[in-house]
N, C-alpha and C positions, 0 to 999 in steps of 0.2 A: 756692782755697776761696771767696774773696769773689765771684769770677766765677760759680761754681756757685750760690751763694746768690742772687745778683742775677738770674741766668738763671731760676731757679725762681720768684722773686718776679714776674718779668715774665710767666712762663707762668700763674701764678695770677691775675694781673691780667687777662690775656687771657681766662681762663676765666670770671672774674667778669663780664666785659663781654658774654659770650655769653648769648643768650636761653634757652639750654638748661641754664643753671646751677641753676635752681630746685631740681631734685632733689638736687643735691650742694652747695647753698649753705652749709649748716652745716659740712660737711667742708672745703670750700675756705676758709671763714673760719678754721677751726681751724688749717689748715696755714699760712695767712697769718700768724696770730698766732705760731705755732711758729717759723716762719722768721725773723720779726721778733725774737723773743726770742733765737734763736741768734745772729743778727747782732749784737744788742746785747751779748750776753755775750762774743763774740769781740772786739768793739771795746773792751770794758772790759779784757779780758785783755791786749790789745796796749798799752793805755794803762799798765797796771800794769807790763808788761814794760819799756816805755820808761822809766818812772820808776825802776824798779829798776836798770836799766843806768846811769842818771845817778847814782843814789845810790851804786851800787857803786864807781864811779870816785871819787866824793868820799870814801867811807869808806876805800878803799884808800890814798888820798893822806893822809888823816888818820892812819891806822895807820902808814904809812911815816914820817911826821913824828914821831909818838910814839916809834917804835922808834929813830930816829936820835937823838932827844933823850935817850932812856934810855941809849943806847950812849955818849953823850958824858959822861954823869955818872960 
């Protein structure tokens, strides 16, 4: 997915460099912003996923310790 996003961004950059872009400049700009926002959201989701995975391991360890403690009582 990242590769497709990057490929499309490169294509848009190529279009913007063209002397024929004037007729489509607003649409190209809109697509450029849209792809940029999509990439930003995907990166945020991946960050949240990584943090959740880290926290999940910590929480499971904490719950296991609590269960063991309660069983010993």
